[in-house]
N, C-alpha and C positions, 0 to 999 in steps of 0.2 A: 056903653062902649061895645058890647057884643052885638047890639042892633046895627051899629055902623059897620062893624066887621062883616056881619052876615049880609048886609046890603051891598057892600063892595064885592064880596065873594059871589053874590048872585049875578053879577055881570058876567056873561058867558066867557069872554076871552080871559078875564082875570081868574074866574073859577076854574077853568081848564088848566091854566098855567099853574095855579096853586095845587091842583090835584096831581099834576105831573111832578112838581117839585117835591110834594109829600111822598110820592112813590119811589123816589130815587134811593138807592142803597147808599148808606153812609159809613159802612164799616169795612174793615180790611182784616183778614185773618192773619195769624202769626207767620205762616209760610209766605203770604203775600207781602207782609212787612219786610221779611228777610229778602225776598226777591226785589222789592222796591228799593231797599237800601243798597243792594248789590248793583242794580241798574244805575242808581244815583252816583255811586262811587266810580263806576266805569265811565259814565258820561263826563263827570267833572274832571277826572284824571286825563281822559283823552283830550278834552278841549283845553285843559291846562297845558299839556305837553305841546299840542299843535299851536296853541296861542303863543307859548314861549318861543318855539322855534320860528314861527312866522314873524313875531315881533323882533326877534334877534336878527333875522335875515334882513328885514327892511329897516331895522334900527328905530322902531317906534314902540314905546311902551303902551301907547294908547291902543294900538292894534291888539296887543296881548290882552289888555283889559276888556276890550270889546268882544273878543273871541271867548274869553272866560265867562263874561256876563251872558253871552249868547248860549253857551253850554249850560249855564245855571238856569236860564229861562226855559230851555228845552227840557232839562231834567225836571223842572217844576211841572211842566205840562204833562210829562209822562208819568211822574211818580205821585204827585199830590192827589189827583182825583182817584176815587176808589174804583178803578176799572175792573171789569169782570175777571181779568187774568190774575188779579190780586185777591180774589174771593173763591178760589177753587177748592180749598180744604177747610170748611167751617169747623169750628170747635164744637164738639158734642158735649153739652153741659149735662151734669147729673141732675136728676129730678130733685126738687126741694124736699127736705125731710123736716118733720116737726119733732123737736126735742122735748121730751117730758122733763120738766124741772122737778127735782125732788122737793117734797113739801118740808118746810122747816118744822122741827120738833117744838110743839107749843107747850109742852109740860115743863114748867120751871123747876119742878122738884127733882128732875133727873140730874140737872147740873149741880144742885146743892148736895144731892146725895153723894156724888163722886167726890166733891170737895171735903165733905165730912168724913168720908172713909180715909182720905189721904191724911187728914189731920189726926185721926185716931191712931194711925200707925206710927 
């Protein structure tokens, strides 16, 4: 299976397209998510109000629906891809630390000694 994939990727146009797709950024930072949500809400609200007013004016519900769907499509084009404006404040992660786990006490006599002291009292 890997041989077939390597053969297909060795074709220059396919290999270049694959390299380009692999190089795309696919993340969005927290500030970008907040910004994208705000833009989405503004577009949907604006198109909803305009669609309602226009549909009310011409007395067609279908015009309202088309305008709102157009706003939804526009907001998807603007908000869903991780554009560079949504990646301006990357989160700085702390370096990984290795925790040392305490070694269990292997002497069985320690536990029996405590129990025998309690019984004798």
